[in-house]
C-alpha positions, 0 to 999 in steps of 0.5 A, a space after each residue: 811687219 808683213 802685215 803692216 806691208 800688206 796693207 800699205 801695199 793695198 792702199 797703194 794699189 787702191 790709190 793707184 786704181 782710183 786715179 786711173 779711174 779719175 784720169 779717165 774723163 779729164 781725158 775724154 773732156 773737149 772743155 779744159 781749163 788754163 790750169 789743164 792746158 798749162 799742164 799738157 803743155 808739160 812734157 816731163 820734169 827734172 828734180 833734185 832732192 834730199 834723201 832720208 831713208 831709215 835703213 831697218 836692219 841695222 837701224 841707221 837713218 841714212 841721209 843723201 841727195 838724189 836727182 830725177 828725170 821724169 817723161 809724161 807718156 799719157 794724160 797724168 802718167 810720167 814715167 821716172 828714173 831716179 838715183 840718189 846716194 846716201 852718205 857714209 853713217 857710222 855704227 858700232 858692232 861686235 865681230 867675233 873671229 874664233 874666239 876672239 870678239 872685237 867692237 869695231 866701228 863699220 861705215 855704211 852708205 847706199 846708192 838707189 837706181 830706181 824706175 816706174 811710173 808718177 801718177 797725178 791724182 786729179 784736184 787742186 791739191 797736186 797730190 800723187 802716188 808712185 811705184 817704182 823698182 830697181 836696185 840698191 847698192 851697198 857699201 859697207 867698209 871699216 878697219 882691219 880687225 883681228 887679222 878679218 876685214 869689216 865689211 859686213 853689217 849685219 846681213 848686209 855685205 859690201 858691194 851688195 846689190 839688193 832689189 828694191 821696190 818703192 811704193 809711195 805718194 806726196 804732193 807737189 806745189 808748181 808755180 809756173 815751170 818751178 815747184 817743190 816736191 815731198 813725197 814719202 814711202 816704203 822702200 822694200 828691200 830683198 836682203 839675204 835674210 829676206 825682204 825689209 821694209 825702210 822708210 824713205 822720205 824725199 824733198 826738193 826742187 823740180 822743173 817742169 818743161 
């Protein structure tokens, strides 16, 4: 898993470098196409999306909704902030208190708070890469069992706020001010037992302003 994460991170860094190198000539060019003039009038974007996260530790597929806002800071560079809420999912787990073991149903929910740059890759395909950092907040709850409250799943405790880093890539299709954006990446979350790699996908509409 660590080797896979390392290779993925190296690919993202390489893509970022290529995007920076490719954007330099475009910034210095004196003649621009109508498409480039349109892009230069775009100061930022607002978007909403459906959020899917495969939470690797307990093996849960989390589904939710989110929103983002971005502002162009230079050329093809956009600085974005986003927040997503993944609805409760239930998993059955065994809890042992003393010599008594009970099987209970545990509810898990997540909130993602991420911030970082998105870099558009030159070309007609609308490709981009991104790298965001932030916090993931967990909510874990369940019924009272054997005199204890079931507020833990694996190494995740109710109320945990964990550091996260999200490198990814995606594509956006725009028509005028409106568009559709899809992206996927590896959301790395620092839990109590180490770093966990979690697949994350987001798809939804956006408004460019």
